Backbone as CSV, one residue per row, in Angstrom:
resi,resn,N_x,N_y,N_z,CA_x,CA_y,CA_z,C_x,C_y,C_z
1,MET,31.141,-10.049,-18.122,30.672,-9.002,-17.006,29.270,-8.791,-17.510
2,GLN,29.169,-8.565,-18.835,27.807,-8.119,-18.579,26.350,-9.145,-18.387
3,ALA,27.421,-10.614,-17.807,25.778,-11.671,-17.057,25.934,-11.066,-16.012
4,PHE,27.142,-11.026,-14.654,26.771,-10.183,-13.757,25.698,-9.135,-13.993
5,TRP,26.185,-8.349,-14.464,25.297,-6.137,-14.350,24.299,-6.472,-14.878
6,THR,23.570,-8.105,-15.799,22.343,-8.158,-15.757,21.355,-9.011,-14.576
7,VAL,22.524,-9.508,-13.803,21.957,-10.640,-12.559,21.802,-9.332,-11.953
8,LEU,22.822,-9.168,-11.286,22.199,-7.603,-10.560,20.846,-6.705,-10.942
9,LEU,21.315,-6.289,-11.739,19.926,-5.717,-12.366,18.405,-5.585,-12.338
10,LEU,18.294,-7.118,-12.243,16.784,-7.878,-12.190,16.849,-8.333,-10.895
11,ILE,17.882,-8.072,-10.399,17.661,-8.300,-8.756,17.334,-7.533,-7.741
12,CYS,18.367,-5.939,-8.683,17.601,-4.383,-7.960,16.113,-4.426,-8.292
13,SER,16.093,-4.727,-9.728,14.497,-4.586,-10.530,13.163,-6.035,-9.597
14,ASN,13.618,-6.593,-9.044,12.761,-7.806,-8.535,12.900,-7.327,-6.793
15,VAL,13.345,-7.107,-6.462,13.565,-6.133,-4.665,12.244,-5.506,-4.924
16,PHE,11.466,-4.312,-5.988,11.092,-2.663,-6.418,9.418,-4.302,-6.763
17,MET,9.886,-4.330,-7.840,8.723,-5.338,-8.235,8.125,-6.085,-6.507
18,THR,9.067,-6.307,-5.594,7.636,-7.550,-5.341,7.442,-6.954,-4.145
19,PHE,7.914,-5.259,-3.942,7.307,-3.921,-3.043,6.359,-3.613,-3.648
20,ALA,6.371,-3.183,-4.794,5.456,-2.037,-5.705,3.751,-3.144,-5.115
21,TRP,4.045,-5.022,-5.767,3.019,-6.052,-5.815,2.524,-6.498,-4.972
22,TYR,4.000,-6.491,-4.240,2.940,-7.098,-2.431,3.392,-6.433,-1.151
23,GLY,3.715,-5.475,-1.413,4.047,-4.359,-0.146,3.281,-3.461,0.517
24,GLN,1.900,-3.159,-0.388,1.489,-2.276,-0.246,0.104,-3.479,0.623
25,LEU,0.073,-4.737,0.461,-0.923,-5.255,1.085,0.309,-5.666,2.337
26,LYS,1.250,-5.566,2.688,1.691,-5.650,3.655,1.410,-4.325,4.601
27,LEU,1.900,-3.644,3.690,1.868,-1.506,4.196,0.246,-1.971,4.992
28,SER,-0.521,-2.146,4.586,-2.108,-2.696,4.992,-1.829,-3.587,5.933
29,GLN,-1.739,-4.285,6.728,-1.530,-4.950,7.863,-1.414,-4.082,8.655
30,VAL,0.254,-3.883,8.758,0.549,-2.230,9.286,0.360,-1.324,10.210
31,ASN,-0.366,-0.443,9.366,-1.181,0.158,9.050,-2.721,0.770,8.641
32,PRO,-3.369,-0.037,9.480,-4.795,-0.491,8.509,-5.600,0.809,8.111
33,SER,-5.581,2.727,8.348,-5.939,2.997,7.890,-5.373,3.158,6.452
34,VAL,-4.833,2.121,5.631,-4.549,2.073,4.496,-5.544,1.208,3.745
35,LYS,-5.750,-0.481,4.222,-6.996,-1.113,4.162,-8.534,-0.002,3.455
36,ASP,-8.373,1.213,3.656,-9.340,2.204,3.315,-9.424,3.415,2.121
37,TRP,-7.879,3.155,1.660,-7.158,4.128,0.638,-7.941,3.483,-0.469
38,PRO,-8.920,4.494,-1.281,-9.440,3.665,-2.353,-8.809,2.834,-4.417
39,LEU,-8.953,1.804,-4.681,-7.935,1.276,-4.994,-6.931,1.958,-6.453
40,TYR,-8.210,2.754,-6.891,-7.244,3.814,-6.690,-5.125,4.225,-6.880
41,ILE,-5.894,4.716,-5.466,-4.627,5.607,-5.163,-3.825,4.429,-4.739
42,ILE,-3.733,2.677,-4.204,-3.265,1.948,-4.091,-1.895,1.599,-5.445
43,ILE,-2.847,1.284,-6.464,-2.649,1.274,-8.074,-1.436,2.381,-8.213
44,LEU,-1.867,3.777,-8.085,-1.040,4.674,-8.232,0.575,4.274,-7.401
45,PHE,0.203,4.195,-6.334,1.255,4.395,-5.518,2.177,2.531,-6.090
46,SER,1.572,1.965,-6.380,1.745,0.022,-6.383,2.576,0.940,-7.115
47,TRP,2.073,1.586,-8.263,3.058,1.701,-10.062,3.907,2.850,-9.366
48,GLY,3.527,3.965,-9.039,5.598,5.080,-7.989,6.580,4.129,-8.375
49,ILE,6.380,2.863,-7.409,6.868,1.373,-6.824,7.608,1.265,-8.193
50,ALA,6.974,1.007,-8.755,7.279,-0.748,-10.194,8.025,0.965,-11.642
51,LEU,7.980,1.508,-11.230,9.339,2.803,-12.454,10.022,2.302,-11.776
52,PHE,10.819,1.978,-10.864,12.657,1.598,-10.508,12.156,0.572,-10.823
53,GLU,11.217,-0.463,-10.363,11.180,-1.668,-11.673,11.903,-1.745,-12.837
54,TYR,10.709,-0.701,-13.494,11.698,-0.997,-15.164,12.359,-0.530,-15.282
55,CYS,12.755,1.144,-14.149,14.267,1.476,-14.320,15.439,0.586,-14.484
56,PHE,15.280,-0.712,-13.513,16.256,-1.708,-13.300,15.927,-3.348,-14.253
57,MET,15.060,-2.924,-14.648,15.017,-4.445,-15.775,14.965,-4.428,-16.981
58,VAL,14.355,-3.078,-17.398,14.731,-2.785,-18.891,15.773,-2.555,-19.705
59,PRO,16.836,-2.316,-18.839,18.748,-2.431,-19.429,19.013,-3.682,-18.851
60,ALA,18.157,-4.333,-18.009,19.049,-6.131,-17.272,18.802,-5.776,-18.703
61,ASN,17.881,-6.325,-18.939,17.462,-7.618,-20.048,18.212,-6.463,-21.668
62,ARG,18.054,-5.053,-21.733,18.948,-4.667,-22.590,20.708,-4.919,-22.587
63,ILE,21.149,-5.458,-21.104,22.567,-5.934,-21.390,22.835,-7.325,-21.713
64,GLY,21.643,-8.016,-21.475,22.015,-9.488,-20.991,21.287,-10.431,-22.242
65,SER,20.152,-8.979,-23.157,20.065,-10.110,-24.740,21.323,-10.252,-25.466
66,GLN,21.426,-11.210,-25.868,21.825,-11.583,-27.105,22.041,-10.342,-28.724
67,ILE,20.836,-10.581,-28.955,20.532,-9.411,-29.043,21.361,-8.077,-29.664
68,ASN,21.645,-7.735,-27.970,21.761,-6.154,-28.259,23.256,-6.551,-27.964
69,GLY,23.859,-8.185,-27.744,25.407,-8.489,-27.784,25.469,-8.888,-26.759
70,GLY,24.936,-9.635,-26.264,25.155,-10.109,-24.593,24.894,-11.563,-24.295
71,PRO,25.007,-12.288,-23.456,24.552,-13.912,-23.344,23.409,-14.451,-23.645
72,PHE,22.543,-14.340,-22.990,22.145,-15.005,-22.841,20.646,-14.596,-23.526
73,ASN,20.685,-15.485,-24.547,18.878,-16.245,-25.079,17.905,-15.776,-24.730
74,LEU,16.850,-14.736,-24.859,15.789,-13.867,-24.444,14.520,-15.732,-23.222
75,MET,15.129,-16.635,-24.136,14.558,-17.933,-22.877,15.142,-18.285,-21.824
76,GLN,16.754,-17.906,-22.044,17.389,-17.607,-20.204,17.399,-16.638,-19.677
77,LEU,17.205,-15.495,-20.386,16.878,-14.146,-19.299,15.844,-14.185,-18.842
78,LYS,14.845,-14.844,-19.455,13.202,-15.486,-18.939,13.084,-16.355,-17.459
79,VAL,13.590,-17.170,-17.717,13.753,-18.015,-16.568,15.262,-17.766,-15.361
80,ILE,16.141,-16.965,-16.313,16.989,-15.926,-15.175,16.244,-14.886,-14.352
81,GLN,15.104,-14.436,-14.904,14.487,-13.371,-14.536,13.469,-14.426,-13.285
82,GLU,12.783,-15.199,-13.834,11.872,-15.700,-12.948,12.437,-16.666,-12.025
83,VAL,13.739,-17.292,-11.573,14.415,-17.691,-10.463,15.279,-16.423,-9.590
84,ILE,15.379,-15.585,-9.496,15.646,-14.193,-9.017,14.426,-14.073,-8.522
85,SER,13.604,-13.599,-9.690,12.159,-13.104,-8.700,12.002,-14.440,-7.474
86,LEU,11.459,-15.207,-7.789,10.905,-16.483,-6.588,12.157,-16.875,-5.340
87,THR,13.467,-16.160,-5.487,14.488,-15.852,-4.419,14.176,-14.755,-3.804
88,VAL,14.793,-13.363,-4.342,14.182,-12.610,-4.553,13.065,-12.275,-3.569
89,PHE,11.457,-12.294,-3.487,10.232,-13.008,-3.333,10.095,-13.016,-1.356
90,THR,10.234,-14.976,-1.881,10.766,-15.275,-0.940,12.178,-14.261,0.522
91,LEU,12.575,-14.056,0.353,13.767,-13.330,1.231,12.948,-12.478,2.217
92,ILE,12.138,-12.114,1.094,11.820,-10.067,1.555,10.300,-10.750,2.259
93,VAL,9.943,-11.856,1.979,8.237,-12.424,1.645,9.195,-12.698,4.060
94,THR,10.022,-13.713,3.933,10.479,-14.643,4.933,11.150,-13.319,5.612
95,PHE,12.201,-12.558,5.047,13.074,-11.477,6.336,12.315,-10.021,6.776
96,VAL,11.681,-9.722,5.730,11.287,-8.138,6.035,9.655,-8.461,6.437
97,PHE,8.897,-8.748,5.301,8.159,-8.984,5.497,7.166,-9.605,7.092
98,LYS,8.433,-11.363,7.129,8.172,-12.180,8.739,6.473,-12.755,8.627
99,GLY,6.351,-13.641,9.330,4.920,-13.898,9.344,4.284,-14.989,8.411
100,GLU,5.367,-15.392,7.350,4.843,-16.276,6.059,6.111,-17.757,5.912
101,PRO,4.924,-18.484,6.514,6.619,-19.791,6.738,6.701,-20.227,5.477
102,ILE,7.907,-20.932,5.709,8.448,-21.748,4.172,8.308,-23.704,4.476
103,HIS,7.752,-23.345,3.662,7.805,-25.038,4.020,8.401,-25.781,3.486
104,TRP,8.059,-27.576,3.208,8.075,-28.543,2.334,8.291,-28.256,1.374
105,ASN,7.463,-28.188,1.032,6.938,-28.031,-0.745,7.079,-26.679,-2.248
106,HIS,7.426,-25.535,-1.208,8.121,-24.426,-1.806,9.610,-24.988,-2.234
107,PHE,10.510,-25.731,-0.827,12.139,-26.167,-1.726,11.203,-27.489,-3.097
108,ALA,10.285,-28.239,-2.411,10.358,-28.779,-3.768,10.325,-28.029,-4.880
109,ALA,9.667,-27.050,-4.456,8.892,-25.459,-5.506,10.433,-25.822,-6.038
110,PHE,10.802,-25.053,-5.182,12.752,-23.955,-5.582,13.977,-25.108,-6.756
111,ALA,13.164,-26.268,-6.256,14.219,-27.228,-7.505,13.987,-27.860,-8.036
112,CYS,12.122,-27.784,-8.986,12.063,-27.760,-9.967,13.077,-26.361,-11.171
113,ILE,12.336,-25.124,-10.124,12.645,-24.113,-10.941,14.263,-24.199,-10.951
114,ILE,15.206,-25.448,-10.126,16.753,-24.979,-10.219,16.659,-25.690,-11.396
115,LEU,15.657,-26.625,-11.977,16.107,-28.371,-12.364,15.631,-26.573,-14.537
116,ALA,14.836,-26.200,-14.309,14.870,-25.131,-15.272,15.274,-24.518,-15.858
117,VAL,15.952,-24.000,-15.372,17.522,-23.135,-15.444,18.561,-23.822,-15.804
118,PHE,18.580,-25.383,-15.283,19.814,-26.467,-15.844,18.863,-26.737,-17.347
119,PHE,17.529,-27.010,-17.347,17.386,-27.072,-18.850,17.964,-25.837,-19.550
120,VAL,17.059,-25.024,-19.026,17.312,-24.217,-20.728,19.247,-23.841,-21.301
121,PHE,19.651,-23.359,-20.362,20.511,-24.124,-19.826,21.432,-24.841,-21.205
122,LEU,21.265,-26.101,-20.908,21.956,-27.502,-22.010,21.823,-26.756,-22.992
123,LYS,22.929,-27.145,-23.741,23.419,-27.394,-25.159,22.816,-28.344,-25.603
């Protein structure tokens, strides 16, 4: 059950992370006046969203870590997080932000990431 909650919290965290990091770019495309915002406003805007990222990421790592009795070592946690991050990013860019096509080399990169997961969990 700890693995389930860890993955679920990491997915939530990465949704917020994607919007915090890349949402302001899409927002400036949709609303051109955002391009005129000073950089510190963009940073504060992104930090406001990223706060929620951390509210999910920190518990995910605490629940999932073997250090706290969870099922994953630190390397496994990091690889899981990266896979989730890239998957969530791809889904959001494709279906929410739209206009970013997926090419064959992206699928090749995902295959390499899946191999990374295989190797990090290999005993």
